[in-house]
Residue frames relative to the residue before (quaternion, step in Angstrom):
aa qw qx qy qz dx dy dz
M 1.0000 0.0000 0.0000 0.0000 0.00 0.00 0.00
N 0.6302 -0.5699 0.3959 0.3482 3.50 -1.21 0.61
E 0.5013 -0.6844 0.4494 0.2798 3.59 -0.83 1.02
V 0.6191 0.5498 -0.3422 0.4442 3.58 1.06 -0.73
I 0.6559 0.5034 -0.3073 0.4711 3.58 0.97 -0.86
I 0.6419 0.5186 -0.3242 0.4626 3.58 0.94 -0.88
K 0.6517 0.5100 -0.3134 0.4658 3.59 0.94 -0.86
K 0.6532 0.5123 -0.3150 0.4601 3.61 0.95 -0.84
I 0.6303 0.5175 -0.3290 0.4761 3.58 1.01 -0.80
G 0.6689 0.5061 -0.2964 0.4567 3.57 0.87 -0.93
D 0.6640 0.5015 -0.3017 0.4654 3.56 0.94 -0.87
S 0.6859 0.4916 -0.2955 0.4479 3.59 0.90 -0.87
L 0.7326 0.3823 -0.2244 0.5165 3.60 1.12 -0.63
N 0.3821 -0.7512 0.4509 0.2938 3.56 1.35 -0.08
I 0.5236 0.5742 -0.4464 0.4437 3.54 0.91 1.03
K 0.6350 -0.5685 0.3784 0.3612 3.55 -1.27 0.35
Y 0.6526 -0.5211 0.4049 0.3725 3.52 -1.27 0.63
K 0.6722 0.5185 -0.2964 0.4376 3.59 0.86 -1.00
Q 0.6226 0.5364 -0.3455 0.4532 3.60 1.04 -0.70
V 0.6523 0.4986 -0.3135 0.4771 3.58 0.92 -0.87
E 0.6534 0.5257 -0.3048 0.4514 3.57 0.89 -0.95
T 0.6666 0.5055 -0.2940 0.4622 3.58 0.95 -0.90
V 0.6583 0.5022 -0.3139 0.4647 3.59 0.90 -0.90
L 0.6608 0.5022 -0.3145 0.4607 3.59 0.89 -0.87
S 0.6375 0.5216 -0.3210 0.4674 3.57 1.04 -0.75
L 0.6639 0.4988 -0.3003 0.4692 3.58 0.92 -0.91
L 0.6518 0.5072 -0.3139 0.4684 3.59 0.99 -0.79
S 0.6742 0.4923 -0.3028 0.4597 3.58 0.95 -0.82
D 0.6319 0.5166 -0.3253 0.4775 3.59 1.24 -0.42
G 0.6130 -0.5961 0.3318 0.3985 3.59 1.29 0.02
N 0.4522 0.6770 -0.4658 0.3466 3.59 1.22 0.17
T 0.4148 -0.7032 0.5180 0.2553 3.57 -1.08 0.71
I 0.6541 -0.5215 0.3759 0.3985 3.56 -1.23 0.43
P 0.6680 0.4806 -0.3321 0.4610 3.67 0.80 -0.81
F 0.6284 0.5365 -0.3334 0.4541 3.59 1.01 -0.80
I 0.6651 0.5019 -0.3047 0.4615 3.58 0.88 -0.95
A 0.6760 0.5083 -0.2946 0.4448 3.58 0.89 -0.96
R 0.7446 0.4199 -0.2298 0.4652 3.60 0.97 -0.79
Y 0.8371 0.2644 -0.0866 0.4709 3.56 0.82 -1.00
R 0.7225 0.3786 -0.2531 0.5202 3.60 1.21 0.01
K 0.1716 0.8248 -0.5159 0.1555 3.55 1.14 0.71
E 0.6447 0.5304 -0.3281 0.4420 3.59 0.99 -0.79
A 0.6872 0.4768 -0.2824 0.4697 3.59 1.05 -0.66
T 0.7633 0.3905 -0.1974 0.4753 3.57 1.01 -0.82
G 0.4704 -0.6646 0.4569 0.3581 3.59 1.21 -0.16
S 0.6170 -0.6026 0.3066 0.4028 3.56 1.14 0.78
L 0.2109 0.7739 -0.5626 0.1999 3.59 0.93 0.84
N 0.3847 -0.7248 0.5205 0.2359 3.57 -1.01 0.77
E 0.7272 -0.4519 0.2995 0.4210 3.56 -1.32 0.25
E 0.6278 0.5596 -0.3378 0.4226 3.58 0.99 -0.79
I 0.6874 0.4588 -0.2847 0.4858 3.59 0.89 -0.88
I 0.6361 0.5182 -0.3342 0.4638 3.58 0.98 -0.81
R 0.6339 0.5183 -0.3214 0.4757 3.58 1.01 -0.78
S 0.6363 0.5267 -0.3220 0.4626 3.61 1.04 -0.75
I 0.6314 0.5156 -0.3271 0.4780 3.59 1.08 -0.71
N 0.6475 0.5325 -0.3096 0.4486 3.55 0.98 -0.90
């Protein structure tokens, strides 16, 4: 995905670029939002379902 878009998403949600990049990667691998929120906290920096849904 375009770095500019990822940066804009991160800025609008007030989260780090790496968090957005990680969530998008996990989603593209077929992981569900609840799965990411519950079992990938270490990768996402403990983002909740609402923020992950906003990234999606």
